[in-house]
N, C-alpha and C positions, 0 to 999 in steps of 0.2 A: 446856632453854628454847627456843625461837626469839621471834623476833620478825616479829608482822602487820602488816604497811602499812595494813592498811586495816581493822584496831580499834586500830591507834597503841598496840599495848601487847606485852610478852613475857607468851608463854602456852605449855602444855604440851602439843604434838602431839598428838591421838588420831585413832586410826582408829574409824571409824562403819558398823555394820552397814544396811541398809539394807534394813528386817525387812519393809515390806508386800511389797516385787519379792521378795524370798528366798522368804517362804513361800509365795508364788502359783505361783512358779516350781518351789516343790520339790511343791508340789499338783500341778502339771499335768506332771513328769516324773517322780513316784515317787520323790520323796528321792533321785533321782540328781543334782541337780544341789548340792544340800549337799556333797557330794565335791568337784564342780566349785568349789564360791563357798569351801568354805576353802582350797582350793588359791590360789584365786587373791587371795583373804584373806592370806595368809600370807607370799605373797611378792611380789605385785604391787599391791596398794592401799596409796596414800599415805596418811601421814599428813597430817591438814588441823586448821585452827586448828578448839575445841572452840565457840567464839564465834560467827563469822561462815561458816566451812566454808570458807575460804580456802586452798587447796594452795600457791600460792607463799610460804612463811616464809622468811625473812632469817635469818641466826647472830645480826646484830646491828641496833640500832635504824639504822646508816648505813646496812648492807645494800649494795643496788644503787644507792641514789639520788646519788651523785655521780657515776657514771657518765653517768647518765639526766638529772642536772642538766647536764652536758657536752654529752651530745649535741642534749638542747633549744637551748642556749645557740648551740653549734654552725650548729644549723639557724634559730635566729632571725638570728645574723651571716648568714648565705648572704642570707638572705630580703634584709633590710636592704642588702646589697652590690649584688642584681639590683635593688633599686627604685631604688639612686644610680645605676646604672650608665643601667637606663631614661631616668632624668632629664633624665641630662647628655645623652645622644642627641637627644633631643629639643631 
């Protein structure tokens, strides 16, 4: 189980087949595309959230959130410091 930050819940990631492009490309290439897509699906296709389709899934609800909040806080502090320095110069 992985945590989806967009759905805010634990989900079981799945691989989904894009059926319409698959069928169209199979018909256009004489089903050669089926072999290429099978290799792509088995080795390169990423698992995604079955609800919203997001690819960025976290191991736990905490995930990357603390580091993201830290970056936002540091950026906010830097902006405030620049503003204070600008006011002090005037």
